[in-house]
N, C-alpha and C positions, 0 to 999 in steps of 0.2 A: 360787779358783773350782773347783767340782766339775762334771765333765763325765761324763755317763752315755753309754756306748757305744751304747745303744739310741737315745738322743736324737741322737747324731751320725749314726748310720745313717739315721734318719728325716729329719734335715735334708738330708742329701745326696740322698736319694730325692725329697724335696719340691722341692728346688732344681733337680734335673735334669728332673723331670717338669713343673715350673712349675705344680704343683697339689698342694694338701694332700691332696685325695681320692685322686689317683693315687699320690702318694708313700706314703700310708698303706697302700694296697693292695700296693705293692711290698715293704714290710717286714712285711706281715701284721698290721697294727694296725687297730683300729676307728677310724673318722673322728673320733669324739668324743675318744678317747684321744690320737690323733695331734695334734689341734688343741690340747688341753690341754698336751701335752708341748712343743709349739712356743711357746705362750704362756709356759709356765714357764721355758723357756730364755731367752726375751727378757727376762722379769722378772728372772731371776738375773743377767743381763749388764747390765741397765739400758739396753738399746738395741734398736731395731727391727731385726730381721734380714730381714724380708720386707715387700715392698709388696703389699698385697692389692687386687685389682681384680675386676671382673665376669668377666674371662676367665682368672683364675688369679692366681698370685703370681709375683713376681720378687725375687731377692735384692737387698738394699740393699748399699751399699759394705761395711758391716760384715758383712753376710751372705756376700758374695763372699770376704771374708777368712777367715771361719769355714769356708766350703766348702773352700778350699784346705788349711787346717790339718786339717780333719776327714778329708779324703781321705788325707793323709799319716799321720795317727794310725792310721786303720783299716788302711792298707796295712801299717804296721809291726806291727799286731796280727796280720794275716794271715801275715806273714813269721814272727813268733814262733810262731804256731800251727802253721805248716807245718814249722818246724824241730823243734818238740816232738813232733809226730805221728810223726816218724821214730824216736823212742825208744819209742813205744807199740806194742807187738806187736799185729799184726793190723789196725792202722789204716793207711789210705792217705793220702799227701800229695796235694794237688790244686793244679794250676797252671792259671791262666787266661790265654788268649791272645785278643787282639783282632785281627780280620782283616777286610779288605774282602771284597766278594762273591766275586771270582774267586780270591783267596787261599784263602778258606774252602772253595770247592767244587772248585777245579782243582789247586792247588799244594800245599796243606797235607796232605791225607789220606795220601799215601805217606810223607811225613816223619814225621807223627804216628804212623802205624802202626808204623814201624820203631822209634821211640822207646819206644812202649808195650811192644813185644816185648822190648826190652832192660831196661826198668824196670817190672817187674810190680807194684810197690808204689806207683806214681804214677798218678794219674788226671788227665785234661786236659779242661778246659772251654773251648770256642771260641765266642766271641761275635762276631757280625757288626756292624761299625760302618763308617762312612765314614772315609776316610783322615784327613780334617781332624779328626774327633772322636778318632781314635786318637792323633794327634799331641798333642792337648790333654790327653788322659787319661794318656798316657805322661809328658809333661812335668810334669804335676802330681803324679806319683807314684801315681795311682789304679790303675794297672795296671803289671805288670812287662814284658810282652813284647807287641809289636805287629808285624803284617805289613801294611805300608801302601805306598802310592805315594810314591816318594822325593820328588817335587816338592812334596808337600803337607806335608812335615815342616819345622819350624823348625830353625835351625842348632844349637840347644841339645840336640837329641835325637840320641843316638848311633845310627848306623845302619850296617848291613853288607849288601852285595848279596845278594839271594835269587834272583830270576829276572825275566825279561822278562814283561810283562803288557800287551802291546799290545791295543787294541780294534779290532775289524774290523766291517764291515757284512756281514750275511749275507742273501743273496737266493736265490730258487729258481734252479736251474740253467737253467731256461727263460726267465728274466727277461732283458730287454735289457741290464741293467747287468752281467750275469754275464760279458760280454766285456771289461769294463774291469779294469785292474789296480789303479787307485786312483780314488776318488771323493771329492768334497767333501761334507761333512755338510749344508751349506747347500742342496745341489742335490737332496736327498731329503726335505726337511722336509715336503713336501706329501703324501708317501706314507703309507699305513697301516702301523702298526708292531705288532710283537708284543713284549711286555715281560715283565719279571719281576713276579710278584705279591708281596703282603705288604710287609714293610719291607725294601727292598733298597737297599743303598748304591749299587750300580751303576745301578739304575733312576733314583735321584735324581740321580746324576751326569750321566746322559745327558739327562734332562729339563732340568737346569740349563743345559747347553750350548745346547739349543734356545731356552730363554728368553733367553739372552744374545744370540741372533741375532734376537730379536723374534718367535719362533714358539712355538706350542703343539703338541706332538706328539699325533697321533691314534692311540690304541691300540685296536685291534679286540679284542684279548684279552691277558690277562696270565697267565703260567704260573709254576709254582714252581721249575722247574729249567731249565738250559741245554738239556738234551736235549729237554724238552717244547717249549721255544721253537723249537728247530730243526725239530722235527717239524711245527709249525704253519707255519713259513716254507716248508718243503718242500711243504706242502699248498696254498700260495698265499694264506694268511691275511694276510700282510704281510711286512715286512722287519724286521731286528733289529740291534742293536749289542751284541755280546757279546765276551768275551775270545778272542783268537786260538787259544789252546790248546783251548778248548771247541769252537770252530768247526772246527778241523782234525780233532779227534777225531770229531765228529758227521758231518763231510762224508764220512768213510770208509763210512758206512752209510746216509746220507740224501742226497737230491737237492738239496743246497744248495751255494752257492758263496761262500766268504769273499772279501771285497774290502777292501783296506787303505784307511783313511781318511787324507785329506791333513792333517787338523788336528793340531797339536802335542799337544793334550790326549789324543789317542788313542795316542800313543807313550809308553808308561809302563814304569817299572821298579819292581818290588817290592823292598822292603828289610825286614830284620828289625831292629827298633829297640827301644831301652831307654833309660831315663833315667839309670840308674847301676847297673852290674852289682854294685857292692859292697853294695847294700841288698836284693838279691834273696835269697830262700830258696835253699837248696842245690838242691832239685828244679827251681826255676825257672832257676837257673844251668845245670844239666845240660841242660834243654830248650833254652835259648838257644844253648848251644854246639853242640848237636845240629843245630839249624836252620841255624846258620852253616856247619857241615860239609856239610849237605845242599844248600847253595846251588848253583844251576846257571845 
């Protein structure tokens, strides 16, 4: 069987997006070309890889198997490319990290900055994902390094402590709740909230906790950063759930009060994780060891 790397990249994009249209956009192919490539791949294999419906596509059992293998193949191609780039004068190696919202905004910048200063020929791309997604992508070999909540990782993923990442409730200092040291999330579900805008792993996590309690959070406004969220909370627009590190930092200059949540899901630890250090490129190994040393 002959497998084209373009076809494999396309199939991964389509399977993850659950849409041929969106998958084609991700890999910069025209819809007609992408559709023909998928059909050609199915014809060459003699089996359906996707179930097509009005709301998109889903991989068949054979498609799921191909997806796992395709991710590993392309991961190894990236490792090969990264290693070879080290021999090409003037070219930079690139390492990709997957991180949850607070890891991306609060805990990684300092460690990444010091690594870049020590390794001027290496570039880093950080992508925000939910910890559950990070675990799946790391376990399948689709990514080398992840910074995720430890409780979300399966036993098969190697992990090393990175930092605490507790979530807290943030209220205006004039709010009656500001006198409390701890509150239950269930007791504030009826309040107006300020949330994170766009695709935010933390926003989805908090919303999911409310749904499990049978409630739907009411967001008056959603902002793009923790600083902006805290500014709106200080102005009385609502309350918010954010990482304690961001809340403590913002409370030094804003009239907000962080309050610990009683729920177990708010007590979190971030870890640096990998599927197998032996299959990583040298730049990825260097970054992984740097993050382990930077753990606090």
